[in-house]
N, C-alpha and C positions, 0 to 999 in steps of 0.2 A: 380428500378432494381429487377428482379425476383430472389428470393432466392431458389425457388422450381419450377420445371417445370415437368409436365407429358406430354409426347408426344405420341399420337396415342396409348394410353394404352388399351390393350385388354386382358380380362381374361375370359376363358371359363371353366365352371364346368359342373357337370352332368345335371343340370337344363338348361344349355345353356349359352349364353353370359351374364356374370354379368357386365362386363365393355366392352364397344364397341366403339373403336376409340376415346377415351377420351383425349382431349388436353386442358391443363390449365396452367396458370402462376400465381404464388402467389408472390406478391411484398413484399420485406423485410420491416419489421417494421409495417405492417398493420394487422388489424384483419379481416380475411376473413371468410365467411360462405359458407358452401356447404349444400344446402337444397334440398328437394324433398320428395315425398311420401315414405312410407315404401316399401322396395324392389327396390329402385332406384339405389342402389349400393354405397351409401355414406360411410357406414362403411367399405365396401370392399375396397374402394379407400384408406381410412386411413390405413388399414391393409397392402395393397400393398406398400404404401409409407414407412411404418415402416419396411417392409421386413419380416413379420411374416411367420412362416412355413405354407405351404399350399397356400401362396399367392405370391410365388417367380417365378412361371413358367407362366409368362405373356408376351404378345407381347408388342411392343413399348418400351419406356424408361422412367426412372425417373432420373431427374437431380437435384443435390443440389449444388448451387453456380456454375452452369455451368458444373459440373462434373457428369458423369453417376454413379449412385450408385446401378444400377440394380443387380450387382453381389455381393454386400456387405450384410453380415448377420445383424441381429438385433443389436448385440453388436457393430459392426463397425459403423452402422448408429447412434447409441446412442452416440458414441464417437465424432461424427461430430456435436452433439448438437441437434439431432432430438429425440423427445419423444412423446408418445401417452398415454393419459388417457382414459381408457375404460369406457363404459357406466356403467358397473357393476365392481366397484373396487375390486381388489384381496384381499384375506385374507392371512395373513402370521402367522401361528400358532407358538407361541414362540417368535415372534419378537415384541419388544416394539416400540411405536410410535416414540420416539426420535431416536432409532436405524434405523428405516425405513427412516426417514427424512435425517439423517446424511449420509446414505449409498451413496447418489449421490450428497450431498451438496458441494458447493465450499468452504464454511467456516465450518470447523468441530468444532462447539462450541455449548454449551448449550444455549448461548445467541441467536444464529441463529435459533435454534429450537423454542425458545420462541417467537422470532420475527415473524416467518412465521405462527405459530399456532395462534397468535393474529390477524394476517392479515386475516385469514379465519374464525375468530370469535370463536375460541376454547381456553378455559382457559388452559394455559400451565401447571399450577399446577395440574389440574384435568386430563389432557390427556397425559402428557409427558411420563409417565410410564405405560400407558394402553397398552394392547396387541392388535395388529392389527388382530383381529379375529372376531368371530361371536358375541362377546359381544358388538361390535360397530354396530350401525345402518348403512344402506347403505349410508345415507346422511353424517354421521360422517366420514365414510371411504372415501367418495368422497372428503370431505374437507381436510382430512389428506393427500390424494394423491395430491391435489392441493398445499398444504403447501410444500410437498416435491419438487414439480415442481418449486415453487417460490425459494426454497433454491438451486435448481439445476441451475437455470438461463439458460435455454436451448436457442438455436438459433431459433428453430421451435418447437412449441407444438401443438398437435392435441387433441382437447377435444371432445370426442364422447358423444353427448347428455348430456351436462353439467348440465342441469336442471332436469334430470330424477331422481325421487325418493328422492328429497329434498324439504324442506318446504320453505316458502317465505323468512324467515330470511336467510336461507342458500344460496338461489339463489342470494340474494342481495350481500352477501359476495363473492360469486363466480364471480359475475359481477365486483365487485371492484377489485378482484384479476386479472381478465382479463385485466382491464384498467391498472393495475400496471405492468403487464407483457409487455404490449405495451409500456408503458412509459420507461421501462428499455431496450427496443430495441428488445424484443422477437417477432417473427412473430407468430401469433395465427391463427389456423385453427379450426373453430367451425363446427362440424358435427351435424346437427340438423334438426328437422321438426317442430320446435317451432318458431312462429313469434316473441315471446318475446325475444328469444335468437338471432334471425336474426337481430333484431333492434340494437343489440350491435356491429354489424360488420361495417367496413368501405366499404366493397365491397363483393359481393356475386355471387355465381354460382348456377344455378338451374339445377338439374339433373333429369332425368327420364329414366328408363329402361337402365341404364348404359351409357347413352349418355348425353352430355351437351346440354341443351335446350336453355339456355339464360345466360347472365352474365351482370354485371353492378352495378350501385349504389344500395345500400340496399333498398331504397324506391321503385325503379323500380322492383326489384325482389320480394319484399314483395307484391306488387300489383298483380304480376303474380301468386304468390303462394297462395294468399288468395281468389282465385276464378276466376282469369282471365288468367289461365294458357294457354300457347301456345299448339297447337296440338302435341301430342306425342303418342307413341305406348302403353303407360301404361294404364291398365284397371282402375286404381284408378283416381279419380278426387280430387285433394287437396281441402279441405274445412276448412276454418279458425276456425269455431266454433267447429267442431269435433276434429280438431287437438288440440285446446286449452283444450278441455275436457279430451283428452287422452295423454297429453304431458308427463305423467309419464310412459307410456307404452314402451315396448322394440321395437327394430328394428331387422329385420332378414336379412337386406342387407349385 
């Protein structure tokens, strides 16, 4: 059963069509990946699904559990159980880690804070009262954001480039958290251009120039994405080696 559908999604900005007739279905309880070269429109898709300002005036429709959410704002979508973790996690001056985690947690307890911090490999004693600001590295903030998502227990979570800016130990913890989210029934949508992240998905979509190029089992999409890509209008040619070397880079999509 599809928990999320995008139907004929079109978004035009100054540079032209960022999304162009995009139609996808995301099955409940699965880990999905959306992959493609930089500029393919992957992050834009996530922003549209979340309903962020600047991404609301689009053609087509977004449905959650069969209901159109096109006219709902970010807060209303969040209350339905939809959340988005950005590639670059936010900083919150003056807010402590435990306060950040508890803000949206189902269980409002110190025990829950400690549980989710341990799940992402952070010592609660060291991190519970740290400020969510520039004193934390990008990798630490990414893990703290993921801890807050684990405490939130959303219906659908979108993770934009979850391996960006983190070390090997951190990404393994993030992969464990993704598996746990799936086990608890959360539908996970991975926005990525990393084959390593793609391999963690059950099902994948290949995007290029704002359009859906292919979809199917992860192995099939991985083969396309690692050098056997189908013809599309994008000037870039995905290359496995260059992607692996630059997986910590940003995306402008």
